N, CA, C and O atoms as a GROMACS GRO file, in nm:
protein
  620
    1UNK      N    1   0.731   0.431   1.408
    1UNK     CA    2   0.647   0.477   1.363
    1UNK      C    3   0.565   0.342   1.287
    1UNK      O    4   0.629   0.257   1.225
    2UNK      N    5   0.417   0.338   1.302
    2UNK     CA    6   0.372   0.219   1.233
    2UNK      C    7   0.305   0.298   1.108
    2UNK      O    8   0.285   0.418   1.091
    3UNK      N    9   0.276   0.169   1.019
    3UNK     CA   10   0.231   0.246   0.887
    3UNK      C   11   0.080   0.339   0.911
    3UNK      O   12   0.045   0.439   0.848
    4UNK      N   13   0.002   0.264   1.027
    4UNK     CA   14  -0.101   0.339   1.038
    4UNK      C   15  -0.063   0.486   1.059
    4UNK      O   16  -0.118   0.574   0.992
    5UNK      N   17   0.038   0.517   1.159
    5UNK     CA   18   0.109   0.676   1.213
    5UNK      C   19   0.129   0.730   1.062
    5UNK      O   20   0.064   0.825   1.019
    6UNK      N   21   0.212   0.671   0.998
    6UNK     CA   22   0.237   0.697   0.881
    6UNK      C   23   0.162   0.778   0.769
    6UNK      O   24   0.192   0.872   0.695
    7UNK      N   25   0.046   0.696   0.790
    7UNK     CA   26  -0.070   0.730   0.714
    7UNK      C   27  -0.160   0.830   0.793
    7UNK      O   28  -0.218   0.916   0.726
    8UNK      N   29  -0.173   0.829   0.899
    8UNK     CA   30  -0.242   0.947   0.961
    8UNK      C   31  -0.145   1.088   0.934
    8UNK      O   32  -0.195   1.200   0.920
    9UNK      N   33   0.003   1.062   0.929
    9UNK     CA   34   0.106   1.188   0.914
    9UNK      C   35   0.065   1.259   0.778
    9UNK      O   36   0.062   1.380   0.761
   10UNK      N   37   0.028   1.144   0.670
   10UNK     CA   38   0.017   1.189   0.546
   10UNK      C   39  -0.146   1.262   0.534
   10UNK      O   40  -0.156   1.365   0.469
   11UNK      N   41  -0.249   1.212   0.589
   11UNK     CA   42  -0.320   1.258   0.600
   11UNK      C   43  -0.355   1.395   0.639
   11UNK      O   44  -0.424   1.474   0.574
   12UNK      N   45  -0.291   1.418   0.773
   12UNK     CA   46  -0.285   1.518   0.841
   12UNK      C   47  -0.230   1.638   0.781
   12UNK      O   48  -0.282   1.749   0.783
   13UNK      N   49  -0.123   1.605   0.729
   13UNK     CA   50  -0.088   1.714   0.634
   13UNK      C   51  -0.164   1.757   0.472
   13UNK      O   52  -0.172   1.873   0.432
   14UNK      N   53  -0.202   1.662   0.411
   14UNK     CA   54  -0.329   1.669   0.344
   14UNK      C   55  -0.435   1.770   0.353
   14UNK      O   56  -0.489   1.848   0.274
   15UNK      N   57  -0.450   1.732   0.514
   15UNK     CA   58  -0.552   1.855   0.583
   15UNK      C   59  -0.524   1.990   0.536
   15UNK      O   60  -0.599   2.057   0.466
   16UNK      N   61  -0.413   2.024   0.578
   16UNK     CA   62  -0.332   2.157   0.603
   16UNK      C   63  -0.356   2.231   0.452
   16UNK      O   64  -0.372   2.353   0.444
   17UNK      N   65  -0.357   2.135   0.324
   17UNK     CA   66  -0.359   2.181   0.220
   17UNK      C   67  -0.475   2.268   0.146
   17UNK      O   68  -0.572   2.214   0.094
   18UNK      N   69  -0.459   2.365   0.147
   18UNK     CA   70  -0.622   2.430   0.028
   18UNK      C   71  -0.593   2.452  -0.092
   18UNK      O   72  -0.549   2.564  -0.117
   19UNK      N   73  -0.605   2.370  -0.186
   19UNK     CA   74  -0.562   2.394  -0.322
   19UNK      C   75  -0.446   2.286  -0.362
   19UNK      O   76  -0.399   2.213  -0.274
   20UNK      N   77  -0.409   2.280  -0.473
   20UNK     CA   78  -0.308   2.211  -0.521
   20UNK      C   79  -0.190   2.178  -0.371
   20UNK      O   80  -0.150   2.255  -0.285
   21UNK      N   81  -0.167   2.047  -0.391
   21UNK     CA   82  -0.044   1.986  -0.329
   21UNK      C   83   0.087   2.085  -0.313
   21UNK      O   84   0.163   2.090  -0.410
   22UNK      N   85   0.116   2.159  -0.206
   22UNK     CA   86   0.241   2.233  -0.211
   22UNK      C   87   0.366   2.126  -0.188
   22UNK      O   88   0.359   2.017  -0.132
   23UNK      N   89   0.480   2.187  -0.246
   23UNK     CA   90   0.627   2.092  -0.233
   23UNK      C   91   0.631   2.056  -0.044
   23UNK      O   92   0.639   1.947   0.014
   24UNK      N   93   0.621   2.195   0.011
   24UNK     CA   94   0.649   2.150   0.146
   24UNK      C   95   0.575   2.047   0.221
   24UNK      O   96   0.616   2.019   0.334
   25UNK      N   97   0.459   1.981   0.165
   25UNK     CA   98   0.394   1.907   0.237
   25UNK      C   99   0.462   1.765   0.183
   25UNK      O  100   0.470   1.662   0.251
   26UNK      N  101   0.507   1.781   0.052
   26UNK     CA  102   0.556   1.611   0.058
   26UNK      C  103   0.718   1.634   0.113
   26UNK      O  104   0.768   1.525   0.142
   27UNK      N  105   0.788   1.720   0.128
   27UNK     CA  106   0.911   1.739   0.196
   27UNK      C  107   0.888   1.693   0.339
   27UNK      O  108   0.980   1.644   0.406
   28UNK      N  109   0.760   1.710   0.388
   28UNK     CA  110   0.701   1.681   0.527
   28UNK      C  111   0.692   1.518   0.551
   28UNK      O  112   0.726   1.458   0.653
   29UNK      N  113   0.638   1.462   0.430
   29UNK     CA  114   0.637   1.362   0.375
   29UNK      C  115   0.699   1.255   0.442
   29UNK      O  116   0.671   1.165   0.520
   30UNK      N  117   0.846   1.324   0.348
   30UNK     CA  118   0.941   1.266   0.336
   30UNK      C  119   1.051   1.257   0.444
   30UNK      O  120   1.134   1.166   0.448
   31UNK      N  121   1.044   1.364   0.536
   31UNK     CA  122   1.100   1.387   0.659
   31UNK      C  123   1.155   1.252   0.752
   31UNK      O  124   1.088   1.185   0.831
   32UNK      N  125   1.301   1.237   0.716
   32UNK     CA  126   1.362   1.129   0.815
   32UNK      C  127   1.400   1.211   0.935
   32UNK      O  128   1.481   1.152   1.006
   33UNK      N  129   1.372   1.305   0.968
   33UNK     CA  130   1.472   1.347   1.118
   33UNK      C  131   1.429   1.307   1.226
   33UNK      O  132   1.501   1.346   1.317
   34UNK      N  133   1.338   1.242   1.263
   34UNK     CA  134   1.284   1.177   1.343
   34UNK      C  135   1.381   0.999   1.361
   34UNK      O  136   1.382   0.920   1.455
   35UNK      N  137   1.451   0.994   1.228
   35UNK     CA  138   1.528   0.858   1.254
   35UNK      C  139   1.648   0.859   1.275
   35UNK      O  140   1.732   0.912   1.202
   36UNK      N  141   1.671   0.794   1.391
   36UNK     CA  142   1.785   0.846   1.485
   36UNK      C  143   1.895   0.717   1.437
   36UNK      O  144   1.891   0.624   1.518
   37UNK      N  145   1.961   0.702   1.358
   37UNK     CA  146   2.073   0.671   1.320
   37UNK      C  147   1.991   0.558   1.246
   37UNK      O  148   1.868   0.554   1.246
   38UNK      N  149   2.105   0.430   1.159
   38UNK     CA  150   2.055   0.349   1.082
   38UNK      C  151   1.955   0.284   1.156
   38UNK      O  152   1.945   0.313   1.276
   39UNK      N  153   1.875   0.199   1.104
   39UNK     CA  154   1.750   0.125   1.150
   39UNK      C  155   1.775  -0.003   1.101
   39UNK      O  156   1.817  -0.010   0.986
   40UNK      N  157   1.754  -0.136   1.182
   40UNK     CA  158   1.714  -0.261   1.124
   40UNK      C  159   1.602  -0.293   1.024
   40UNK      O  160   1.523  -0.207   0.986
   41UNK      N  161   1.600  -0.389   0.994
   41UNK     CA  162   1.522  -0.433   0.881
   41UNK      C  163   1.392  -0.427   0.954
   41UNK      O  164   1.307  -0.350   0.911
   42UNK      N  165   1.372  -0.484   1.040
   42UNK     CA  166   1.236  -0.518   1.154
   42UNK      C  167   1.143  -0.370   1.194
   42UNK      O  168   1.023  -0.344   1.201
   43UNK      N  169   1.290  -0.281   1.217
   43UNK     CA  170   1.213  -0.153   1.237
   43UNK      C  171   1.182  -0.074   1.073
   43UNK      O  172   1.086   0.004   1.066
   44UNK      N  173   1.253  -0.095   0.968
   44UNK     CA  174   1.185  -0.014   0.871
   44UNK      C  175   1.105  -0.074   0.805
   44UNK      O  176   1.075  -0.013   0.703
   45UNK      N  177   1.038  -0.204   0.822
   45UNK     CA  178   0.947  -0.298   0.790
   45UNK      C  179   0.821  -0.258   0.889
   45UNK      O  180   0.722  -0.206   0.838
   46UNK      N  181   0.825  -0.282   1.029
   46UNK     CA  182   0.743  -0.160   1.049
   46UNK      C  183   0.685  -0.060   1.061
   46UNK      O  184   0.565  -0.042   1.083
   47UNK      N  185   0.796   0.040   1.043
   47UNK     CA  186   0.762   0.199   0.976
   47UNK      C  187   0.680   0.173   0.834
   47UNK      O  188   0.582   0.247   0.824
   48UNK      N  189   0.692   0.116   0.762
   48UNK     CA  190   0.653   0.125   0.623
   48UNK      C  191   0.561   0.033   0.574
   48UNK      O  192   0.507   0.042   0.464
   49UNK      N  193   0.536  -0.092   0.689
   49UNK     CA  194   0.422  -0.186   0.677
   49UNK      C  195   0.440  -0.247   0.565
   49UNK      O  196   0.362  -0.247   0.470
   50UNK      N  197   0.563  -0.311   0.572
   50UNK     CA  198   0.586  -0.433   0.453
   50UNK      C  199   0.647  -0.504   0.563
   50UNK      O  200   0.670  -0.475   0.680
   51UNK      N  201   0.671  -0.630   0.475
   51UNK     CA  202   0.760  -0.737   0.548
   51UNK      C  203   0.899  -0.710   0.500
   51UNK      O  204   0.922  -0.640   0.402
   52UNK      N  205   0.998  -0.773   0.578
   52UNK     CA  206   1.123  -0.803   0.562
   52UNK      C  207   1.146  -0.840   0.456
   52UNK      O  208   1.232  -0.784   0.388
   53UNK      N  209   1.065  -0.961   0.404
   53UNK     CA  210   1.110  -1.021   0.273
   53UNK      C  211   1.065  -0.930   0.155
   53UNK      O  212   1.106  -0.952   0.040
   54UNK      N  213   0.968  -0.811   0.189
   54UNK     CA  214   0.938  -0.708   0.076
   54UNK      C  215   1.110  -0.638   0.083
   54UNK      O  216   1.178  -0.626  -0.020
   55UNK      N  217   1.149  -0.608   0.187
   55UNK     CA  218   1.261  -0.518   0.163
   55UNK      C  219   1.400  -0.601   0.138
   55UNK      O  220   1.500  -0.551   0.087
   56UNK      N  221   1.390  -0.724   0.177
   56UNK     CA  222   1.536  -0.788   0.079
   56UNK      C  223   1.517  -0.811  -0.028
   56UNK      O  224   1.615  -0.818  -0.102
   57UNK      N  225   1.386  -0.832  -0.082
   57UNK     CA  226   1.358  -0.817  -0.240
   57UNK      C  227   1.374  -0.691  -0.312
   57UNK      O  228   1.416  -0.693  -0.428
   58UNK      N  229   1.344  -0.581  -0.252
   58UNK     CA  230   1.346  -0.483  -0.292
   58UNK      C  231   1.535  -0.428  -0.301
   58UNK      O  232   1.589  -0.346  -0.375
   59UNK      N  233   1.567  -0.477  -0.237
   59UNK     CA  234   1.729  -0.471  -0.231
   59UNK      C  235   1.798  -0.548  -0.373
   59UNK      O  236   1.856  -0.486  -0.462
   60UNK      N  237   1.776  -0.710  -0.371
   60UNK     CA  238   1.810  -0.820  -0.444
   60UNK      C  239   1.755  -0.738  -0.571
   60UNK      O  240   1.851  -0.728  -0.647
   61UNK      N  241   1.663  -0.688  -0.619
   61UNK     CA  242   1.618  -0.656  -0.767
   61UNK      C  243   1.695  -0.506  -0.799
   61UNK      O  244   1.670  -0.449  -0.905
   62UNK      N  245   1.766  -0.460  -0.724
   62UNK     CA  246   1.833  -0.335  -0.712
   62UNK      C  247   1.776  -0.215  -0.736
   62UNK      O  248   1.806  -0.127  -0.816
   63UNK      N  249   1.645  -0.228  -0.616
   63UNK     CA  250   1.573  -0.079  -0.578
   63UNK      C  251   1.676   0.026  -0.501
   63UNK      O  252   1.696   0.147  -0.512
   64UNK      N  253   1.719  -0.051  -0.439
   64UNK     CA  254   1.810   0.026  -0.343
   64UNK      C  255   1.955  -0.086  -0.325
   64UNK      O  256   1.982  -0.202  -0.355
   65UNK      N  257   2.026   0.033  -0.256
   65UNK     CA  258   2.156  -0.072  -0.185
   65UNK      C  259   2.154  -0.020  -0.028
   65UNK      O  260   2.157   0.098   0.008
   66UNK      N  261   2.147  -0.153   0.067
   66UNK     CA  262   2.159  -0.131   0.201
   66UNK      C  263   2.264  -0.131   0.275
   66UNK      O  264   2.308  -0.243   0.247
   67UNK      N  265   2.351  -0.078   0.364
   67UNK     CA  266   2.481  -0.096   0.482
   67UNK      C  267   2.431  -0.203   0.512
   67UNK      O  268   2.313  -0.240   0.506
   68UNK      N  269   2.578  -0.287   0.565
   68UNK     CA  270   2.605  -0.349   0.645
   68UNK      C  271   2.668  -0.365   0.747
   68UNK      O  272   2.788  -0.354   0.722
   69UNK      N  273   2.636  -0.400   0.924
   69UNK     CA  274   2.692  -0.367   0.993
   69UNK      C  275   2.814  -0.491   1.026
   69UNK      O  276   2.827  -0.596   0.965
   70UNK      N  277   2.875  -0.454   1.113
   70UNK     CA  278   2.972  -0.571   1.136
   70UNK      C  279   2.982  -0.728   1.118
   70UNK      O  280   3.065  -0.811   1.080
   71UNK      N  281   2.839  -0.723   1.170
   71UNK     CA  282   2.779  -0.876   1.192
   71UNK      C  283   2.736  -0.928   1.055
   71UNK      O  284   2.722  -1.047   1.026
   72UNK      N  285   2.713  -0.785   0.946
   72UNK     CA  286   2.638  -0.846   0.828
   72UNK      C  287   2.481  -0.805   0.817
   72UNK      O  288   2.414  -0.803   0.713
   73UNK      N  289   2.436  -0.772   0.949
   73UNK     CA  290   2.305  -0.710   0.940
   73UNK      C  291   2.239  -0.616   0.880
   73UNK      O  292   2.287  -0.515   0.933
   74UNK      N  293   2.154  -0.576   0.798
   74UNK     CA  294   2.128  -0.464   0.710
   74UNK      C  295   2.086  -0.334   0.804
   74UNK      O  296   2.016  -0.337   0.905
   75UNK      N  297   2.125  -0.262   0.767
   75UNK     CA  298   2.133  -0.095   0.818
   75UNK      C  299   2.094   0.022   0.740
   75UNK      O  300   2.167   0.092   0.671
   76UNK      N  301   1.986   0.031   0.758
   76UNK     CA  302   1.886   0.147   0.671
   76UNK      C  303   1.932   0.293   0.737
   76UNK      O  304   1.913   0.328   0.854
   77UNK      N  305   1.983   0.354   0.653
   77UNK     CA  306   2.014   0.477   0.680
   77UNK      C  307   1.854   0.558   0.648
   77UNK      O  308   1.747   0.514   0.608
   78UNK      N  309   1.907   0.714   0.695
   78UNK     CA  310   1.780   0.810   0.619
   78UNK      C  311   1.748   0.782   0.462
   78UNK      O  312   1.640   0.767   0.406
   79UNK      N  313   1.834   0.781   0.426
   79UNK     CA  314   1.844   0.829   0.261
   79UNK      C  315   1.768   0.710   0.206
   79UNK      O  316   1.686   0.719   0.114
   80UNK      N  317   1.802   0.593   0.271
   80UNK     CA  318   1.744   0.454   0.173
   80UNK      C  319   1.591   0.433   0.262
   80UNK      O  320   1.498   0.366   0.216
   81UNK      N  321   1.587   0.500   0.387
   81UNK     CA  322   1.460   0.513   0.448
   81UNK      C  323   1.345   0.600   0.351
   81UNK      O  324   1.222   0.604   0.356
   82UNK      N  325   1.457   0.672   0.254
   82UNK     CA  326   1.333   0.817   0.194
   82UNK      C  327   1.270   0.760   0.076
   82UNK      O  328   1.154   0.768   0.037
   83UNK      N  329   1.415   0.675   0.007
   83UNK     CA  330   1.394   0.611  -0.109
   83UNK      C  331   1.268   0.488  -0.058
   83UNK      O  332   1.176   0.469  -0.138
   84UNK      N  333   1.268   0.444   0.017
   84UNK     CA  334   1.139   0.319   0.022
   84UNK      C  335   1.005   0.393   0.059
   84UNK      O  336   0.891   0.352   0.036
   85UNK      N  337   1.053   0.548   0.142
   85UNK     CA  338   0.888   0.594   0.120
   85UNK      C  339   0.839   0.633  -0.003
   85UNK      O  340   0.722   0.653  -0.034
   86UNK      N  341   0.933   0.643  -0.067
   86UNK     CA  342   0.857   0.659  -0.222
   86UNK      C  343   0.844   0.561  -0.297
   86UNK      O  344   0.764   0.574  -0.390
   87UNK      N  345   0.911   0.443  -0.283
   87UNK     CA  346   0.914   0.362  -0.366
   87UNK      C  347   0.774   0.279  -0.301
   87UNK      O  348   0.717   0.221  -0.393
   88UNK      N  349   0.706   0.256  -0.171
   88UNK     CA  350   0.603   0.212  -0.110
   88UNK      C  351   0.480   0.327  -0.185
   88UNK      O  352   0.377   0.290  -0.242
   89UNK      N  353   0.514   0.436  -0.170
   89UNK     CA  354   0.390   0.499  -0.232
   89UNK      C  355   0.378   0.492  -0.375
   89UNK      O  356   0.277   0.537  -0.429
   90UNK      N  357   0.456   0.449  -0.431
   90UNK     CA  358   0.471   0.425  -0.587
   90UNK      C  359   0.396   0.295  -0.616
   90UNK      O  360   0.328   0.271  -0.716
   91UNK      N  361   0.418   0.220  -0.522
   91UNK     CA  362   0.386   0.076  -0.562
   91UNK      C  363   0.257   0.074  -0.513
   91UNK      O  364   0.179   0.006  -0.580
   92UNK      N  365   0.192   0.151  -0.377
   92UNK     CA  366   0.072   0.170  -0.338
   92UNK      C  367  -0.012   0.216  -0.446
   92UNK      O  368  -0.120   0.163  -0.468
   93UNK      N  369   0.038   0.326  -0.525
   93UNK     CA  370  -0.078   0.401  -0.655
   93UNK      C  371  -0.049   0.341  -0.766
   93UNK      O  372  -0.068   0.404  -0.870
   94UNK      N  373   0.017   0.168  -0.774
   94UNK     CA  374  -0.017   0.093  -0.876
   94UNK      C  375   0.121   0.105  -1.011
   94UNK      O  376   0.110   0.071  -1.129
   95UNK      N  377   0.233   0.158  -0.946
   95UNK     CA  378   0.325   0.167  -1.038
   95UNK      C  379   0.406  -0.005  -1.049
   95UNK      O  380   0.457  -0.066  -0.954
   96UNK      N  381   0.398  -0.039  -1.154
   96UNK     CA  382   0.470  -0.150  -1.165
   96UNK      C  383   0.624  -0.171  -1.159
   96UNK      O  384   0.703  -0.095  -1.215
   97UNK      N  385   0.655  -0.274  -1.092
   97UNK     CA  386   0.783  -0.274  -1.053
   97UNK      C  387   0.890  -0.248  -1.144
   97UNK      O  388   0.993  -0.181  -1.138
   98UNK      N  389   0.831  -0.329  -1.241
   98UNK     CA  390   0.954  -0.293  -1.414
   98UNK      C  391   0.979  -0.132  -1.421
   98UNK      O  392   1.088  -0.087  -1.457
   99UNK      N  393   0.883  -0.058  -1.389
   99UNK     CA  394   0.888   0.069  -1.380
   99UNK      C  395   0.940   0.138  -1.279
   99UNK      O  396   0.966   0.258  -1.288
  100UNK      N  397   0.959   0.073  -1.183
  100UNK     CA  398   1.010   0.144  -1.045
  100UNK      C  399   1.181   0.136  -1.088
  100UNK      O  400   1.261   0.228  -1.101
  101UNK      N  401   1.200   0.004  -1.100
  101UNK     CA  402   1.338  -0.025  -1.160
  101UNK      C  403   1.406   0.030  -1.249
  101UNK      O  404   1.528   0.039  -1.259
  102UNK      N  405   1.280   0.089  -1.352
  102UNK     CA  406   1.357   0.161  -1.462
  102UNK      C  407   1.368   0.302  -1.387
  102UNK      O  408   1.486   0.337  -1.372
  103UNK      N  409   1.292   0.374  -1.345
  103UNK     CA  410   1.310   0.482  -1.274
  103UNK      C  411   1.425   0.487  -1.190
  103UNK      O  412   1.515   0.566  -1.215
  104UNK      N  413   1.432   0.387  -1.065
  104UNK     CA  414   1.557   0.418  -0.997
  104UNK      C  415   1.694   0.403  -1.051
  104UNK      O  416   1.793   0.444  -0.991
  105UNK      N  417   1.697   0.319  -1.205
  105UNK     CA  418   1.826   0.296  -1.249
  105UNK      C  419   1.819   0.425  -1.328
  105UNK      O  420   1.936   0.460  -1.324
  106UNK      N  421   1.764   0.502  -1.386
  106UNK     CA  422   1.763   0.644  -1.403
  106UNK      C  423   1.820   0.743  -1.324
  106UNK      O  424   1.906   0.814  -1.376
  107UNK      N  425   1.783   0.762  -1.192
  107UNK     CA  426   1.798   0.822  -1.042
  107UNK      C  427   1.976   0.791  -1.034
  107UNK      O  428   2.056   0.883  -1.020
  108UNK      N  429   2.013   0.655  -1.045
  108UNK     CA  430   2.122   0.608  -1.039
  108UNK      C  431   2.204   0.646  -1.121
  108UNK      O  432   2.323   0.643  -1.089
  109UNK      N  433   2.168   0.688  -1.240
  109UNK     CA  434   2.273   0.718  -1.380
  109UNK      C  435   2.295   0.869  -1.373
  109UNK      O  436   2.388   0.916  -1.438
  110UNK      N  437   2.203   0.965  -1.283
  110UNK     CA  438   2.252   1.071  -1.269
  110UNK      C  439   2.143   1.178  -1.342
  110UNK      O  440   2.032   1.172  -1.396
  111UNK      N  441   2.231   1.264  -1.314
  111UNK     CA  442   2.120   1.454  -1.355
  111UNK      C  443   2.070   1.412  -1.495
  111UNK      O  444   1.950   1.425  -1.516
  112UNK      N  445   2.155   1.358  -1.603
  112UNK     CA  446   2.161   1.363  -1.759
  112UNK      C  447   2.016   1.276  -1.792
  112UNK      O  448   1.972   1.265  -1.907
  113UNK      N  449   1.946   1.213  -1.665
  113UNK     CA  450   1.808   1.137  -1.699
  113UNK      C  451   1.682   1.180  -1.625
  113UNK      O  452   1.576   1.121  -1.603
  114UNK      N  453   1.732   1.314  -1.592
  114UNK     CA  454   1.610   1.365  -1.529
  114UNK      C  455   1.472   1.408  -1.632
  114UNK      O  456   1.361   1.406  -1.578
  115UNK      N  457   1.485   1.454  -1.798
  115UNK     CA  458   1.394   1.432  -1.881
  115UNK      C  459   1.333   1.315  -1.876
  115UNK      O  460   1.210   1.310  -1.876
  116UNK      N  461   1.400   1.219  -1.873
  116UNK     CA  462   1.361   1.045  -1.908
  116UNK      C  463   1.235   1.052  -1.745
  116UNK      O  464   1.113   1.039  -1.744
  117UNK      N  465   1.313   1.072  -1.651
  117UNK     CA  466   1.225   1.023  -1.531
  117UNK      C  467   1.092   1.162  -1.503
  117UNK      O  468   1.000   1.150  -1.422
  118UNK      N  469   1.106   1.244  -1.560
  118UNK     CA  470   1.008   1.342  -1.512
  118UNK      C  471   0.861   1.288  -1.642
  118UNK      O  472   0.744   1.314  -1.612
  119UNK      N  473   0.892   1.221  -1.767
  119UNK     CA  474   0.792   1.177  -1.879
  119UNK      C  475   0.754   1.051  -1.787
  119UNK      O  476   0.634   1.030  -1.772
  120UNK      N  477   0.847   0.963  -1.723
  120UNK     CA  478   0.783   0.839  -1.628
  120UNK      C  479   0.685   0.881  -1.520
  120UNK      O  480   0.580   0.821  -1.497
  121UNK      N  481   0.733   1.004  -1.447
  121UNK     CA  482   0.655   1.037  -1.349
  121UNK      C  483   0.513   1.084  -1.408
  121UNK      O  484   0.406   1.040  -1.365
  122UNK      N  485   0.525   1.184  -1.518
  122UNK     CA  486   0.418   1.220  -1.569
  122UNK      C  487   0.308   1.117  -1.620
  122UNK      O  488   0.192   1.134  -1.584
  123UNK      N  489   0.335   1.035  -1.684
  123UNK     CA  490   0.268   0.921  -1.765
  123UNK      C  491   0.208   0.866  -1.614
  123UNK      O  492   0.085   0.871  -1.605
  124UNK      N  493   0.282   0.814  -1.495
  124UNK     CA  494   0.217   0.742  -1.377
  124UNK      C  495   0.103   0.899  -1.323
  124UNK      O  496  -0.014   0.863  -1.313
  125UNK      N  497   0.115   0.985  -1.304
  125UNK     CA  498   0.008   1.118  -1.266
  125UNK      C  499  -0.083   1.065  -1.354
  125UNK      O  500  -0.160   0.985  -1.302
  126UNK      N  501  -0.098   1.088  -1.485
  126UNK     CA  502  -0.206   1.040  -1.500
  126UNK      C  503  -0.270   0.938  -1.538
  126UNK      O  504  -0.369   0.939  -1.611
  127UNK      N  505  -0.206   0.823  -1.477
  127UNK     CA  506  -0.263   0.666  -1.474
  127UNK      C  507  -0.310   0.710  -1.326
  127UNK      O  508  -0.433   0.702  -1.335
  128UNK      N  509  -0.286   0.743  -1.219
  128UNK     CA  510  -0.366   0.769  -1.095
  128UNK      C  511  -0.455   0.864  -1.095
  128UNK      O  512  -0.546   0.856  -1.012
  129UNK      N  513  -0.454   0.960  -1.172
  129UNK     CA  514  -0.570   1.072  -1.208
  129UNK      C  515  -0.688   0.994  -1.226
  129UNK      O  516  -0.798   0.994  -1.171
  130UNK      N  517  -0.622   0.912  -1.338
  130UNK     CA  518  -0.728   0.847  -1.399
  130UNK      C  519  -0.858   0.732  -1.295
  130UNK      O  520  -0.980   0.723  -1.282
  131UNK      N  521  -0.742   0.668  -1.246
  131UNK     CA  522  -0.812   0.593  -1.098
  131UNK      C  523  -0.871   0.644  -1.004
  131UNK      O  524  -0.953   0.579  -0.939
  132UNK      N  525  -0.845   0.754  -0.980
  132UNK     CA  526  -0.900   0.847  -0.887
  132UNK      C  527  -1.044   0.872  -0.941
  132UNK      O  528  -1.148   0.842  -0.882
  133UNK      N  529  -1.032   0.930  -1.066
  133UNK     CA  530  -1.181   0.987  -1.126
  133UNK      C  531  -1.283   0.848  -1.137
  133UNK      O  532  -1.405   0.853  -1.125
  134UNK      N  533  -1.208   0.730  -1.161
  134UNK     CA  534  -1.301   0.600  -1.115
  134UNK      C  535  -1.300   0.563  -1.040
  134UNK      O  536  -1.394   0.485  -1.033
  135UNK      N  537  -1.225   0.566  -0.927
  135UNK     CA  538  -1.304   0.568  -0.798
  135UNK      C  539  -1.372   0.644  -0.705
  135UNK      O  540  -1.427   0.606  -0.602
  136UNK      N  541  -1.361   0.772  -0.758
  136UNK     CA  542  -1.511   0.901  -0.722
  136UNK      C  543  -1.651   0.809  -0.790
  136UNK      O  544  -1.748   0.756  -0.736
  137UNK      N  545  -1.618   0.816  -0.896
  137UNK     CA  546  -1.764   0.757  -0.983
  137UNK      C  547  -1.794   0.629  -0.901
  137UNK      O  548  -1.908   0.643  -0.857
  138UNK      N  549  -1.742   0.509  -0.861
  138UNK     CA  550  -1.769   0.379  -0.767
  138UNK      C  551  -1.797   0.462  -0.651
  138UNK      O  552  -1.914   0.467  -0.613
  139UNK      N  553  -1.692   0.541  -0.577
  139UNK     CA  554  -1.746   0.569  -0.445
  139UNK      C  555  -1.933   0.618  -0.469
  139UNK      O  556  -2.028   0.558  -0.418
  140UNK      N  557  -1.939   0.731  -0.554
  140UNK     CA  558  -2.057   0.829  -0.569
  140UNK      C  559  -2.179   0.682  -0.632
  140UNK      O  560  -2.291   0.693  -0.583
  141UNK      N  561  -2.168   0.606  -0.692
  141UNK     CA  562  -2.236   0.486  -0.707
  141UNK      C  563  -2.282   0.408  -0.584
  141UNK      O  564  -2.403   0.396  -0.566
  142UNK      N  565  -2.200   0.358  -0.503
  142UNK     CA  566  -2.226   0.299  -0.390
  142UNK      C  567  -2.286   0.399  -0.258
  142UNK      O  568  -2.354   0.339  -0.175
  143UNK      N  569  -2.263   0.555  -0.234
  143UNK     CA  570  -2.333   0.617  -0.153
  143UNK      C  571  -2.476   0.605  -0.221
  143UNK      O  572  -2.571   0.572  -0.149
  144UNK      N  573  -2.497   0.632  -0.358
  144UNK     CA  574  -2.632   0.624  -0.433
  144UNK      C  575  -2.668   0.513  -0.334
  144UNK      O  576  -2.705   0.542  -0.220
  145UNK      N  577  -2.656   0.394  -0.372
  145UNK     CA  578  -2.721   0.293  -0.341
  145UNK      C  579  -2.751   0.255  -0.188
  145UNK      O  580  -2.836   0.179  -0.142
  146UNK      N  581  -2.664   0.324  -0.132
  146UNK     CA  582  -2.681   0.308   0.042
  146UNK      C  583  -2.782   0.393   0.066
  146UNK      O  584  -2.863   0.354   0.150
  147UNK      N  585  -2.808   0.520   0.007
  147UNK     CA  586  -2.894   0.635   0.027
  147UNK      C  587  -3.059   0.570  -0.008
  147UNK      O  588  -3.170   0.607   0.033
  148UNK      N  589  -3.013   0.441  -0.116
  148UNK     CA  590  -3.149   0.399  -0.180
  148UNK      C  591  -3.184   0.306  -0.078
  148UNK      O  592  -3.306   0.295  -0.067
  149UNK      N  593  -3.120   0.239  -0.004
  149UNK     CA  594  -3.163   0.172   0.124
  149UNK      C  595  -3.180   0.196   0.237
  149UNK      O  596  -3.197   0.120   0.332
  150UNK      N  597  -3.174   0.356   0.229
  150UNK     CA  598  -3.225   0.402   0.344
  150UNK      C  599  -3.157   0.423   0.444
  150UNK      O  600  -3.215   0.449   0.550
  151UNK      N  601  -3.009   0.418   0.436
  151UNK     CA  602  -2.887   0.436   0.449
  151UNK      C  603  -2.840   0.594   0.439
  151UNK      O  604  -2.882   0.666   0.349
  152UNK      N  605  -2.725   0.656   0.569
  152UNK     CA  606  -2.668   0.785   0.523
  152UNK      C  607  -2.571   0.753   0.427
  152UNK      O  608  -2.478   0.673   0.441
  153UNK      N  609  -2.600   0.820   0.330
  153UNK     CA  610  -2.493   0.876   0.258
  153UNK      C  611  -2.382   0.980   0.301
  153UNK      O  612  -2.401   1.083   0.365
  154UNK      N  613  -2.242   0.924   0.246
  154UNK     CA  614  -2.188   1.078   0.338
  154UNK      C  615  -2.120   1.028   0.466
  154UNK      O  616  -2.050   1.112   0.522
  155UNK      N  617  -2.128   0.900   0.525
  155UNK     CA  618  -2.077   0.904   0.667
  155UNK      C  619  -1.948   0.824   0.683
  155UNK      O  620  -1.893   0.817   0.793
   0.00000   0.00000   0.00000
């Protein structure tokens, strides 16, 4: 499943939502039941539309631990792929690498860190909501200009 397929899956799941995002939609987005056995680095890179270099970098800076086969090749199991889906979504939304490292460190430290994880995610949510408002305003200004020039706004 390429990144466009993943994004289409995300968007189609969002189309099913009437009102606030449900937890079921999020679970469907992280569903790795279609992943049969561990995947190689090239497969995961294609799935998430990131480079193998990015995956190796995430591993090197401690965002994930990847198993190796008998030949030393990376093998990404479902749990690691789920973490990568989360990491790539957070990066796409603008979360800084240092914040991701801090968050993953908290996750790996155990359940006692849940309140701090929640605080970090609430802060990030506020940032994303502000960005969405700013982008909505930018879109409205763009649509206005298109209409001004005789184009069809909203297309």
